[in-house]
C-alpha positions, 0 to 999 in steps of 0.5 A: 819425960824421964818417966816416959823414957823409963817406961818405954825404953825396953818396949819397942822392938828392934825393928821399930827402932830401926824403922825410926832410925831409917826414917829420921837419918836416911829419909831425912824426915823430921821427928814430927813426921816420924811420929806420924808415920809410926803412930807415936808422939814426937817425944817418944821418937826422941827417946827411940832415937836415943835408945837406938844410938845406945843399942848400937843401931846408929854410929856417927862418923865424919866423912867429909873430904876435908876431915883429913885436913882438919886432923893434920892441923890438929896433930901439927898444932899439938905436936909442935905447940903452935899458935895456929896451923892451916893446911891446904888440900892438893886434891883434884890435881890443883895447880901449883899456883892455886895451892900457893894462892890459897896458902897466901890467902890463909896467911892474909886471913891470919894477919887480919886476925892478928892485926890489932895485936901487933905494931910491926910486921916483918916480911921475908922474900921469895914466892911464898911471901909474894903470894901472901902479899898479893892476897892481902886486902886493901884496908883503911886503918886507924892504927897504921903499922910499921912494915919491915923487910927482913933481908936486904934487897937492893940491886937485884933483878926480879925485885917483886919477890924481894923484901923491900918491894914486898914491904912497900906493897904490903904497906900500901894495902894496909894503909901503913908505913914501911922501912927500906933495907938500904943494902943488897941481900948479896954484897959483892964481897965479905968485906963489903958485907961486913962494912955494910953491917957496921954502918948505922943505916944497916944496923938500924934496918937489922935491929928493926927486922929483929924486933918485929911483932910478927914475921911472914916467911918462906923456906927454901928446898935443896940449894940447887933447886932454890930461888937463889938458883932459879934467878941466877943469884948464885953460881954453881961453884957457890952451890957446890961450896954450900952443899959440901958444907952441908947446906940443905936449904935456906930461910931469910938470909941463912943457909942451914944443914940437916940439923937446922944449924947455920952453914957458913961459906964465903957466899953465905958471909956475903948475905945481909939480913936476919938469921935463924937465931933472930927468927927464934926470938920473934914472937910469931913467925908464920912459915908458908910452904908447899911441895914435897921438896920443902917438907924436910926443911919445914920440919927442921924449922919446926924442930928448931922452934923457928915457927909459931904459926904454920901454913902448908899444903897437905903433902908437907903436913902428911910427910912431917907427921909420918916421920 
């Protein structure tokens, strides 16, 4: 074969090489069919195609519509040293619900990949966590896990987005056990929050949340547009206090400023759950987010090294990488 190549490499005209290229790459002929068409052997066709590539007659490029998505995933994983990155396309005017569902599905797939490696799974609250739980498949397992809520969740309306409910639902799907965080995420007063956090039951819940092997969470956008506001868990005066203190978003039970540092106000002192500092100590924190309004806060969590695995839409990915 090498003798054939050395003997024939420079004997074919450019026109003949181009004819072989067109027949093979554009007309989708097999090398055997090209050999019959040109009156040469099949091994000679292989050498001709190789020479055509070397001579610059053929250039390969990936033109799939998802190429950009893959590039985002690779760039984000490399830039922030992440375990894994998955990016969801928003092309073709996809609905918000479709995008959230796919993010949830990818998070569920990641959990399946990691399932045998973990003993405890933490779950946050909010719409991203809810979509994630919805997308998890029912399983029969030999090694049940412990599903742990990361924040309090008793006595609030719309409990389907809160940690206790989501932990219970996830445990049912995973044929596993779950714990209950016996405290509200918002205490009536700072004093009540302090007393609850000193109680053995809540201390135990916080300790369990702080020590999960993997945690699935969302991140909030501007305080005035947050889930807290959407479900009337927070008053306008409390929003104003948080914004005056520099709050730009929230994660689990913490509000944070433009540097990703925890913001403390009379409202935030009433919240019960784990903190940004606690998240930094969890081995694998999976952050799920979509929408341009959450891009900056997702970037802040990446820069604070809160996140180990990232699942976002391409709007967020593009925004983060452009800065």
